[in-house]
C-alpha positions as CSV (number, residue, x, y, z in Angstrom):
1,M,127.4,68.6,163.4
2,K,125.2,68.2,160.3
3,K,122.5,70.8,159.8
4,V,119.1,70.4,157.8
5,L,116.5,73.0,157.1
6,V,112.9,71.7,156.9
7,V,110.6,74.3,155.0
8,H,106.9,73.7,155.4
9,Y,103.3,74.8,155.0
10,S,100.5,72.7,156.1
11,Q,97.0,74.1,155.7
12,S,95.1,71.4,157.1
13,G,97.6,70.1,159.7
14,Q,98.2,66.6,157.7
15,L,101.6,67.6,156.2
16,D,103.0,68.9,159.6
17,N,102.1,65.2,160.8
18,V,104.3,63.8,157.6
19,V,107.1,66.2,158.3
20,R,107.2,65.2,162.1
21,E,107.2,61.6,161.5
22,C,109.5,62.0,158.5
23,T,112.2,63.9,160.5
24,R,111.9,62.3,163.8
25,P,115.1,60.2,163.4
26,L,116.9,63.4,162.4
27,V,115.4,65.4,165.3
28,E,116.5,62.5,167.8
29,S,120.1,62.2,166.7
30,D,122.8,64.0,168.7
31,D,124.9,64.7,165.7
32,I,122.1,66.3,163.3
33,L,120.8,69.9,164.1
34,V,117.4,70.3,162.5
35,T,115.9,73.8,162.1
36,F,112.3,73.8,161.0
37,E,110.9,77.0,158.9
38,N,107.2,77.1,158.9
39,I,106.2,79.8,155.8
40,R,103.8,82.5,157.4
41,P,101.6,84.1,154.7
42,V,100.6,87.6,155.8
43,E,97.1,86.4,155.2
44,D,96.6,82.7,155.8
45,F,94.3,80.5,153.8
46,P,91.6,79.4,155.8
47,F,90.7,75.6,157.0
48,P,87.9,74.6,156.2
49,W,88.3,76.2,152.7
50,P,85.1,77.9,151.6
51,F,84.2,76.7,148.0
52,L,84.6,79.8,146.2
53,E,87.9,80.8,147.9
54,F,89.0,77.5,147.2
55,L,88.3,77.7,143.6
56,D,89.4,81.6,143.6
57,A,93.2,80.2,144.2
58,F,93.7,78.5,141.1
59,P,94.8,81.2,138.5
60,E,97.8,82.3,141.0
61,S,98.6,78.7,142.2
62,V,99.0,77.7,138.2
63,Y,100.8,80.8,137.4
64,Q,102.8,80.6,140.8
65,D,101.8,84.4,141.6
66,P,103.3,84.4,145.1
67,P,101.2,86.1,148.2
68,P,102.9,88.0,150.6
69,I,104.4,86.0,153.5
70,E,106.4,86.9,156.8
71,D,110.0,87.1,156.3
72,P,111.5,83.7,157.2
73,S,113.2,83.4,160.5
74,V,116.4,82.0,158.9
75,L,118.6,84.8,157.8
76,G,120.0,83.1,155.0
77,D,123.4,83.0,155.4
78,E,123.4,79.8,157.5
79,D,125.2,76.7,155.9
80,F,122.8,73.6,155.9
81,D,124.0,70.4,154.6
82,L,120.6,69.4,153.3
83,V,117.3,71.3,152.9
84,I,114.1,69.5,152.8
85,L,110.8,71.6,150.9
86,A,107.5,69.7,152.4
87,Y,104.4,71.0,150.3
88,Q,101.1,70.5,149.1
89,V,99.7,70.4,145.8
90,W,97.3,72.7,144.5
91,F,95.4,72.6,141.1
92,L,98.3,70.7,139.9
93,S,101.4,73.1,141.1
94,P,103.0,73.6,144.2
95,A,101.0,75.4,147.3
96,L,100.9,79.1,147.3
97,P,102.9,79.6,150.1
98,M,105.8,77.4,149.1
99,T,105.9,79.0,145.8
100,A,106.2,82.5,147.7
101,F,108.9,81.0,150.1
102,L,111.0,79.8,146.6
103,Q,110.5,83.6,145.3
104,H,111.6,85.2,148.3
105,P,115.4,86.7,148.0
106,R,116.2,84.8,151.0
107,A,115.6,81.3,149.5
108,R,118.4,81.8,146.9
109,Q,120.6,82.6,149.3
110,L,119.5,79.4,151.7
111,L,119.5,76.8,148.5
112,D,122.2,78.0,146.0
113,G,124.5,75.1,145.7
114,K,122.6,72.9,148.3
115,P,121.0,69.3,148.0
116,V,117.3,69.3,148.2
117,V,114.6,66.5,149.4
118,T,111.1,67.6,148.1
119,L,108.4,66.2,150.5
120,I,104.7,65.8,149.1
121,A,101.5,65.3,150.8
122,C,98.2,65.3,148.2
123,R,95.4,63.8,146.9
124,N,96.8,61.8,143.9
125,M,98.1,63.9,141.3
126,W,101.8,65.5,142.0
127,L,103.7,65.1,138.9
128,M,103.2,68.6,137.0
129,A,103.8,70.5,140.6
130,Q,106.9,68.6,140.9
131,E,107.8,69.8,137.4
132,D,107.2,73.2,138.5
133,M,109.3,72.6,141.8
134,K,112.3,71.2,139.3
135,Q,112.4,74.0,137.1
136,K,112.4,76.6,140.2
137,L,115.1,74.4,142.2
138,T,117.2,74.8,138.7
139,E,116.9,78.4,138.7
140,L,117.9,78.6,142.2
141,N,120.8,76.6,141.9
142,A,119.6,73.7,144.0
143,S,120.0,70.3,143.1
144,L,117.3,67.7,144.0
145,V,118.5,64.7,145.7
146,G,115.3,63.0,146.5
147,N,111.5,63.0,146.1
148,I,109.1,61.5,148.6
149,A,105.2,61.4,147.5
150,M,102.6,60.4,149.8
151,V,99.0,60.3,148.5
152,D,95.5,59.7,149.9
153,E,94.6,56.0,150.8
154,A,91.1,56.5,149.1
155,G,92.2,56.1,145.4
156,S,92.3,58.4,142.4
157,L,88.5,57.8,142.1
158,L,87.0,57.6,145.4
159,S,89.6,60.8,146.7
160,F,88.1,62.7,144.2
161,F,84.9,63.1,146.2
162,A,86.9,62.5,149.9
163,T,89.6,65.1,149.5
164,P,87.1,68.1,148.6
165,L,84.8,67.0,150.9
166,W,87.8,67.2,153.9
167,V,88.8,70.4,152.2
168,L,85.3,72.3,152.2
169,T,84.1,70.9,155.7
170,G,87.4,70.0,157.8
171,R,86.1,66.6,158.5
172,K,88.3,63.7,156.8
173,G,85.4,61.4,157.2
174,P,84.3,58.5,156.0
175,F,81.3,60.1,155.1
176,W,77.5,58.7,153.9
177,G,78.1,55.8,155.9
178,G,81.3,54.7,154.5
179,L,80.1,55.1,150.8
180,I,82.7,57.8,150.6
181,P,86.2,56.8,152.4
182,R,87.9,58.6,154.9
183,A,90.3,61.7,153.2
184,G,94.0,62.0,153.2
185,V,97.0,59.9,153.7
186,S,96.6,56.9,155.8
187,E,98.2,57.1,159.6
188,K,100.2,53.7,158.8
189,E,101.9,55.3,155.8
190,I,102.4,58.5,158.0
191,A,103.9,56.8,160.5
192,A,105.9,54.3,158.3
193,S,107.6,57.7,156.7
194,E,110.2,57.4,159.5
195,R,112.1,55.4,157.0
196,F,112.9,58.3,155.2
197,G,114.3,60.3,157.9
198,R,116.7,57.1,158.8
199,R,118.2,57.0,155.4
200,I,118.9,60.6,155.3
201,R,120.2,60.2,158.8
202,D,122.4,57.1,158.1
203,R,124.2,58.7,154.7
204,L,125.0,62.1,156.6
205,R,126.5,59.9,159.3
206,T,128.7,57.3,157.0
207,K,129.2,59.4,153.7
208,G,128.8,63.2,155.4
209,E,126.4,64.2,152.6
210,V,123.2,62.8,150.8
211,S,123.1,61.9,147.4
212,S,120.3,61.0,144.5
213,D,120.3,57.5,145.0
214,M,119.5,57.1,148.7
215,F,115.7,56.6,148.4
216,R,116.0,53.8,146.1
217,G,114.6,50.5,147.2
218,L,112.1,52.3,149.7
219,S,109.3,53.1,147.6
220,A,109.3,56.7,147.8
221,V,106.9,57.6,144.9
222,H,104.8,55.4,142.8
223,I,103.7,56.7,139.5
224,N,100.3,55.9,138.3
225,A,101.1,55.7,134.5
226,G,97.2,56.5,133.7
227,L,97.2,59.7,135.4
228,I,100.6,61.0,133.5
229,S,98.3,62.5,130.0
230,S,95.3,63.6,132.5
231,E,97.8,65.8,134.5
232,K,99.1,67.3,131.4
233,T,95.6,68.1,129.7
234,G,94.6,69.3,133.5
235,K,97.7,71.7,133.6
236,R,96.9,73.0,130.0
237,A,93.5,73.2,131.0
238,F,94.1,75.2,134.3
239,R,96.4,77.7,132.5
240,L,93.8,78.9,129.9
241,W,91.3,79.2,132.5
242,G,93.2,80.5,134.9
243,R,94.7,83.7,132.2
244,L,91.0,84.6,132.0
245,L,90.2,84.6,135.5
246,R,93.7,86.8,136.1
247,T,92.0,89.3,133.4
248,L,88.9,89.6,135.3
249,G,90.9,91.0,138.7
250,P,93.0,90.0,141.2
251,R,92.2,86.9,144.0
252,G,89.0,87.8,145.7
253,A,87.6,90.0,142.9
254,W,83.8,89.9,142.5
255,Q,84.0,90.1,138.7
256,R,85.8,86.4,139.1
257,K,82.7,84.7,141.1
258,P,80.2,84.1,138.0
259,V,83.2,82.7,135.6
260,L,84.5,80.3,138.8
261,M,80.9,79.4,139.1
262,F,80.6,77.8,135.4
263,Y,84.2,76.6,135.5
264,S,83.4,74.5,138.6
265,V,80.5,72.8,136.8
266,F,83.1,72.8,134.0
267,L,85.9,70.7,135.8
268,V,83.6,68.3,137.4
269,A,82.4,67.2,134.0
270,M,85.9,67.1,132.8
271,I,87.1,65.3,135.6
272,L,84.0,62.4,135.5
273,T,84.0,62.4,132.0
274,V,87.4,62.9,130.3
275,V,89.8,61.7,132.8
276,P,88.3,58.3,133.0
277,A,88.1,58.0,129.1
278,G,91.7,59.2,128.9
279,M,92.7,56.6,131.4
280,L,91.2,53.7,129.7
281,I,92.5,54.8,126.3
282,K,96.0,54.9,127.6
283,R,95.1,51.2,129.4
284,L,93.8,49.9,126.2
285,A,97.0,51.3,124.3
286,S,99.3,50.0,126.7
287,P,100.4,47.1,125.4
288,L,101.7,49.4,122.2
289,T,103.2,51.8,124.3
290,R,105.2,49.7,127.3
291,K,108.3,51.3,126.3
292,R,107.0,54.8,126.3
293,I,105.5,54.2,129.3
294,A,108.4,52.7,131.2
295,Q,110.4,55.7,129.7
296,Q,107.8,58.1,131.4
297,K,107.5,56.1,134.7
298,A,111.2,56.2,135.0
299,Y,111.8,59.9,134.3
300,F,108.8,61.1,136.6
301,S,110.1,58.9,139.5
302,A,113.8,60.2,139.3
303,P,115.4,60.7,141.6
304,S,114.2,58.5,144.1
305,G,113.0,55.9,142.0
306,E,109.7,53.6,142.5
């Protein structure tokens, strides 16, 4: 019997739905045993997320400072044939609960030498978070054999408004009479994620193992070339501001609040001006950089491919 470990944390519940649909073919298979490990922070993150508490999580997210979590229920000596890591993206980084799991001593025992599939549900910017994930998996001697990235149906621009409203109010919308569309990954797309579970199931059954080509042709990821430079710039800015905020005290320190308020204004201004300008410049220059863009898309889409 093949054994699959699914490690996940969902603040809003959406990622849990994605995990449930994606792993359904595995759970329903008599010859595959699926173990679910729900990451449990000692002090859980609220949902809806109060505005300042939301912003206050970004320095630790970017610098991957792990919050305390309960010890995983898996002991570390289990021998899994595949590990699925399902995570959200916070501030262009893996969400803090997943960061905490990956830095827990038991993670090295569980992931050492194992094939790993990453499963992401986020607004639309996940490339830099996945780069962090790749680095951590390399440190843990794990092998990334597949990535699935599911993004909000509202699109890049409108999700900038829809997703924060969902996070801060707990309601997906639509808002303002439909002017701002519904936030989150579409229900149709979530239901369709079952195809990835079927592919994993079939590989485990026919070949006895998974490989890095198994999601080819399944549209597991889509690379928005216009966002690549924006993500890189945003990551650098987050690290700069995060370093400043960390010097003022830990998460929750009152000394951070004035700077966070100023930063929120700065961030909105950047997203509304610099990001669209960068995307426009990249689009205009695309005829001259077509080869480089193709190389970038191939790199960031690996190993699943577009």
